[in-house]
N, C-alpha and C positions, 0 to 999 in steps of 0.2 A: 335661223336655219342651221342644220348640221349637215355634214358631208359623210357619206358612208359608202362602202363598196357595194356595187350592184350584185345581186344574186347571180351566181353562175355555177360551174362545176369544174373540177380539176383535181390536181394533186400537188401538194407542197408540204412544208414542214409543219408538224404538230408539236407544240411545246407545252407541257403541263406546268401548273403552278405549284402544286403541293410538294412539300419537302418529303412526303412519303415516297415519292418516286425519285428523289434525289436529282431532279432536273430543274432548270431555271428557264426563264423566257427571254427572248431577245427584246430589249427595250423598245426598239422601233415597232416591233410587231404588237406589243402590248399597248403602246401609245395609240396606234392606229385603231385597235379594237376598242379600247376604252372610249375613244372619240366617237365611234359608231354607237356605243352602248351607254353614253353618258346619262341618258334620261331614265334608265331602268336599273342601274346599279349592277349590271351584269359584269362578271369577271371576264378576263381576256379569253378569247376563243380561238379555235383552230380553223380559221377560214381564210379567204383570199388575202394575200399579203399586201402590205403597203408598197410604195415604190421601192424597188430593190436598189441596194447600194452599188451593185456591180453585176456584170453579166456572169462572172464566175459563180456568184451565189445562185443565180437562176439555174445554171447548168448543174451545179452540185445537188441542189435541193430537188430539182426536177419539176419545178412548178411552172405555172403559166406566166405570161406577161401580165403586168398589173392591169386590173380592170378599171375602166373609166368610172369616175365618181359621179353620183347623182345627188341632187338636192332632196332632202327628206324634211317633211314638216316636223316641227316640235310636237311631241305627244306628252301631255301632262302626266307626271308621275302619280301613280295611284298605289295605295298600300296593298301589299300582297298577302299579309298574314290572314290565314283562314279564308282566302279568296279563291274561288274556282278559276283555274287557268283554262283558257279557251284555245281552240285550234287556231283561231284568228290571231291571237297574241303570239303563239308559237311561230306562225308563218311570218308575222311582222318582225319578230326577233331574228329569224333566219335572214330575212331580207336586209336587215340592218347589218348583220354580221358579214354577209357575203358568202362566197363559195367556201365550202369545207375542203381543207387541204390536209391530207394525212398520208404520207408515203409509207413505204415498207418499214415495219417494226417501229412505227411512231409511238412515242409515249402519249398518254392521254389522261387527263383529269376530268372526270364526268362533271365536276362542279361548274365548269365553264359553260356547260350547255343548259344550266338552270336559269330560271328567272330571278327576279330580285328577292333576296332573303332578308332584307332589312326589317327590323322589328321582331324577328324570330330569335329565340334563345339558341345558344350553342348546346350541343349534346352533353350529357353528364359523362364524367370519366368512368369508363367501364373496364379499365385495365385489371381490376381485381377479379374479374370474371375469367380472365384468360388462363389457359393451361400453361404449364411450364414450357411445353413444346412450342406453343405459339409465341410465348414471351421472348424466346431466344432466337427466333428466326431472323436472319439478316437478308437484306436485299440481294438478289441474284446479280453477281458482278457482271456477267455477260449481258444480261438484260439492261443493266444500268449504263453499260458502255454505249448503248444506242444514243445516249444524250448528245454525244459528240458528232453524230451524223449531220446535225444541223449547222455545224461550223462551216462557214463559207470557204470553199476551196479544198476541203479535206478529201483525201483519198483513203478509203477504208481498206485496210488489210487486217482488220480486227475481228469482226464477227463473221461467223461461218454461214452467211446467207447465200444460198445458191443463186446463180445468175438465172433470171427468168427466161432467158433465151433457150434454156435447156428444159423448160417445163413442156411436156409433150401434149399439152392441151391448149389449143388456140382460142376456143370459144365454147360457151355453153348456151343452149337455146331453151327457152321455157315458153309454155303456153298457159296463161292464167286468166281466170275470169275477171272482168273489169267491174269491180264494185265501186270505183270512184266515179265513173262517168255514167254508168247505167244504173238507174235506181232500182232495178228489179232485184229484190232480195230473195233470190232462188238459189238452191244448192248448186255447186259447180257442174254436176253432171247435166243439168238442164238449163244452165244460165245462157241467155241469148247472145252475149257478147264476150269474146275472148280476145286477149292481146298476146301477140307473139313478141317476146323480148329476148335480147341476146346480150350476153356478157362477154366482152372481148378481153384479150390479154393486155392490150395497151390502150384501153379506153380513156385513161387519164392523161395521156400524152398530148401535148399541145397540137400535134399534127392529126389527132383523131378527128373524124368528120364532126362528131358532137362530143365535146370533151366532158367526161363524167367525173364523179368523185371517187370511184372505187373500181378496180378491175382485177383481173386474174394475176397480173404481175405482182400486185400487192397482197391480195388475199391468200394466194397459194404459197407465199413465202413464210418464213418464221415471223412471229408477231409477239407483241407484249401479252402477258397473261391476262390483263384486264379486257382484252378484246379490241376490236377495231374502233377507232373514233367514229367511223361512219355509223355503225350500229349502236354504239353507246349513246350517241346523240339521240337516236330514235327512242330507245327504251327509257332514257332519262326524261325526255319530253312526255312520253306516255305515262310515266310514273307521276309526273306533275298533273296530267289530265285526270288521273284516277284518284291519287292519294294526296298530292301536294303536301308532303310531310311538314308538320308545324314547327320544325326546328331548322336551323340554318345550315349546318355542316353535314347534310346527308349526301351520300354518294351512291353510284351504281357501278357494277362491273358485270361482265358477261360470265356465264358459268357453262359447264358441260352438262347441263340439265340439273334438276333439283336433287336427284339421288346422289350424284357426285358432290353437289354443293353441300348437302346435308352431312356427308361423311367428313368433308373438310371443316364444316362448322362445328361438329361434335368434337373433333380433335382440337379445334381452336379454343373451345370453351370448357371441355371436360377432361379430367385427369383421374384415372383409376387409382393412382398412388395417393391421392388425397380423399379417396372414398366418395367421388362424385357420382351422382345419379341424375336422371331427368324425369320430369313429370309429363304425362301425355294422357289422352283419352283412354278409358279402360279397354276399349277396343280401338286399335290404332293401325296405321298403315304397316302391313307386315314387313315390307322391305326396310322401313325405318327402324323397326325393332331389330331386324337382322343386321342392320348397319351398326347399331349401338352395342349389341351383345359382344362381338369379337374385340371391341375396344375396351371391354371390361366395365362398361357403363350400364348398370341395370336401369330398367324403366319401371316406374310406378304409375298405376292407372288411377285416374280421377273419375268418379262416377259421372254418368251422362244421362241426359233425357232427350226429348225430341229436338232440343236446340243445342245438343252437344254438351260440352263441359258445363258442369253445374258450379257456378261461382262460390256458393257457400261451402260446397264440398272441397273445392280447391283451397279456400281460405282455412278451413278446418284442418286439412292435412298439413298445411304449412305452419299453422299456429300451434299445433300439438305434436309436431315432429319430434320423435325420440330416436336417436341413432341405435340405442339398445334394442328397440323393437323393429328396426329396419335394417337388419344385417350389418349394423355398425356404419351405415352410410350417413354422411352428414346431410344437413338440410339442403334440398335441391335448390339450385340457382338458375335452372334452365327449364322452360316449358316448351315442348314441341306440340303444335296444334295445327289442324287443318280446319279453318273456320267455316269454309263453304263447301257443301257437298262432301262432308268428311268421309274419308275412306277408312272403314267399310260401311259405316252406318247411314251415310247420306245426310246426316244431321247438318243443319246450317244455323250458325249463331246469329241471332237478331242484333240490331244496333245496340240496344241496351245491354244485352248479354256480353257483347264485345267490350263495351265500356267498363262493365263490372270486372271482367277478366283482366283488362289492362290495369285498372286501379288496384286490384289485388296483387298483381305482379309488381307494380310500382311500390306498393306497401311493403312487400317482402323482398324487394330488390332481385327480381328474376329477369333474365334475358328471355325474350319471347321469340321463338323461331316460328314465323308465320308462313306456313307452306300452303300456297294457294294455286294449285294447278287447275282447279275447277271453278275459280272465282267468276269467270265470265259466263259460265254455264248456269246462270241463275234462272230458275223456272217459276212459273206462276203457281199459286197455292192450291189450285183446283185443276181437275182434268178437263173441265169444260170452260176454258177462259172466254171471256167476251172479246169482241173485236178490239176494244179499247185497251185490253190488257197489255199487249205487246207495244213497246216503244215504236214510234213512227219515224223518228230521226235520231241522229247521234247524240244530240243534246239531251233528249229525253232518255236515251239509253244510259248515258253517263249518270243522269239524275236518278235513274231507277236502281243503280247498283248499291249494294249495301256498303256502309263505310268500312274501310279497311282498318286493321289495327295500326298499320303504319300511319294512317291519317290522324290517329289519336295520339301519336307518340311524341310527347314533348321532351322526353328524357333521352332519346336515342337508344332505347333498350329493345326495339323490335328489329329483328333481322328477317326481312321479307324475301321469300323465294318465289319468283315467277318463272313460268316455263312456257315454251311454245309447243310442248309435246301434245297437250290435249286440245289445243286450239288451231294448230297448223299441222305439223308432222312430227311424230315422236322420233323418227330417224334423224332429225336434225341434231339431236343431242345438244340443244342450245336453250339457255334460259338466262335469267339475270337475277342478281341479288341487290337489294337496297338496304343500307344500314348507315350508321354513323361513319364518318371519315376514319375514325380510329379502328373500327372493326373491319371495314372494307380493306384497309391497308394491311392488317394482319392476315386476312383471308388471302390476299394477293401474294403475300410472301410465301404461302404454302403452294398456291397455284403455280408460281414461277418454277418450282422444282418438282411439280407433279404432272398435271396435264398440260401445262403451259397455255391454257385457254382453249376455246372451242375450235372446231374445224374451220379452216378458211373457206372450204366449199360451202358449208352451212352459212357462214357469215355473209359471204358475198351474194348468195342466192336470196337470203332473207332481206338483205339490204335492198336488193333490186326489186323484190316484191313489195316489201312494207314501206320503204322510204321513197324509192324512186317511182314506183308504179302506183301503188294504192295511196300512200300518204296516210296520215292519221285518220282522215275522214273515211277512206276506203277500208282501212283495217277495222275500224269500229263498225262499219256496215257488215263486214264479214263476220264479226262477233255477233251481230244481231241475227245474221243468217243461222249461225250455229245455235243460238239460243232458241230460235223457232224450231229448228230441226230436232234438237234434243227434247224439247217440250213434246213434240209428236211421238218421239220414241218412248219417252217416259209414259205418256198416256196409253200407248199400245201395251206396254208391259202391265200397267195397272189394270187395264180392262181385262187382260188375260188372267191376272191374279183373281179378280172378281169372279170370273167365269169358272176357273178350274181349281183353285185352291180351296180346301175345306176350311171355311172360316171359323168353324167350331174349335179348331186347334191352331190355326195360323192367323197371325195379325200383322199389319203393316201400316205405315203412314204414307203421306204424299210427300216425296222428297222435293225440296225447294232449290236444289242445285246439284250439279255433278252428273254422274252416270251410273250410280249404284242404288239398288233397292234392297233394304235390310228387312229380312223376314224373321219374325219371332214365332217359334213353335212352342206351345205350352207343354213342356216335357212331363209336367205333373199329371197330364191326362193320358200319357202313354200307358198301355196295358202292362208294360214291363218296367215301369218307373221304379218299382221297389227292388228289382233284381238287377237292373242294368244302370250303369252310370250315364250321365249326359253324353260323355264322349263316345260311349258304346252305341247309344241310340243315333248319335250324329253320324258315326261311321256306317251304321246299317243303312241309313237313308242315303248317304253319299254314294255308297257302292251300288245301291239299287238304282240311283239316278244314272250312274255310269252304264249299268246294264241296259237301261232304257234309252240310252243315247243322248244324255244331257249332262253337261258339266256345270256345276254350281260351286261356289266357294264356301268352305266350311267356316262358320263363325269362330271356331276355336283357333284358327290360324292367326287371328288378329288380336288375341288377348295380350295386353301389355305385360301381364305377370303370368307367364306360362307355368310357373311353379305352383300356382294356386288352382284348385279345382274350379271349373266353370260353374256359374250359378244359373245360367240360362242356355237355351238351345236356339241357335241362330244360323241362318244361311244368308249369303250375299249373292244377289243376281245383278248382272249388268245389262243395261239397255244400249250399250255403246255401238255395237257392231253388227249384231244379227239382223237379218231382214225382218220386217213386221210379221211375216208368215212364220218364219223360223222361231222368232221370239215367242209367239203365241203357242206354237207346238212344244217348245221347250218347257214352258210353264205347265202345259197340259201333262207332260211326262213327269215333271216334278210333282204335280198334284197326285198322280198315280202312285209315285213312290211314297209320298206321305201317307196316303190312304192305306196302302199295304202295310206300312210299318205300324200305324196306329190302329190297324184293323177296323177301318171305318166302312 
């Protein structure tokens, strides 16, 4: 039998392992944690401390009194390579580790929250992909100084952390649907059960009625750029549930949303002075293109079909790359892709397509930026799903999800960007990045002197919702709700297209993920096709739509290579926000604009 700290909640010191942060761990802390984790190979974690050496240390660190120890049965070690991690295993891991303790500005290494990585390879060295800017970044001295706050008896006159007594916010109250305990998978507006939860300023203090892991005194102060240990633990575990990367030294860090993360990543990997460029879908996320352009990084489009990027076209472009034919740009070493519900086309890469793309990138040594804001909005292939189409429980839901590129990554060449914007609230400006330890470390060196990490308000609210209230089970049930809701929205839009769009000139497919419907108009059938360009016809239809009271996105806005003339006429419609009635009316108005332009 082993002894391990009993699960609780509170706040005390967090000490990372990786040299990337320039911090070391207290031997006694690590010894206690390894004792609790001896059967699963887990690294030292930031949880309830062992018996303290002195009262002075308890006072300085601000942690609780030692928790009583309980007897835990031995659990046989099982290999984890290519093995699906379960919520039960994560809960057991937490129970063994004990209460998470992470005070103000605590350093954190996400690797300590992972399961056993034995048998998995280490990531390949990707340093040759780094830009000069990324290669010379040094750790932030003021952030690194926080390592000394764990020293017993220390009085800090170093860092400029304001006293939380002067924070003019004493508590935050929330009312949220209870998806953990109430099995009703209905949207929030009609959910039968809500929970009222409160976040106080000193909830982690030993004198609190119920001692918590995170509070306003911690979250609203300065923090490390990687984000709070409290939320990093959740997203690291969630990444295991969904992707379980097949190499050992992967890490996560919080971001200020995927747009900000993309800008940092492009600066980390690309350098205009060495004639870098990136590859992406021939129609790509407009904001991503607008992010790359000011950095002097041109984008080259890869032809697509109904499943997105065409692997053979990607391989052909890379195999036949000639700088003299590509404005003197060297062969690209970065691919930016949105595999699920691609923006703007709505295309979703199937499992085999993803494997082929990964293998080609490995063959040509490309870093893959896997931007997946719509990953959990995966939809059935028809507009009349049978009752058995939708998953009935969280296990089936996880099994139904397409494999991620991260889940195939044995090299450490995938940088995956996840976001809460499309599945919770975009105003949180909060997401996370998963990549090899080497790449995450370089990413954080930039974050330290840029945004310094996500908002503390967002972090503590999402921790309270996702970790403390819903847990992984409740969050997955929420994602199941979204999947059903977006299926209904997509179906409404498709039915309106069937009813109101002239099918003799407009065609579309059934999107399998996301929130966008891509519409193809056959410009060759336009009566003015010989005298007007595609852009002119597009402009005419767009302005007519505005006059009729409907806004739709022009396909030309999303072209990866704006300098080239378009070869097709497209529009993008979204089914994300409009009511079913308004959505139908909008498509009716669009149909009228198309008929007028084509003189049908």
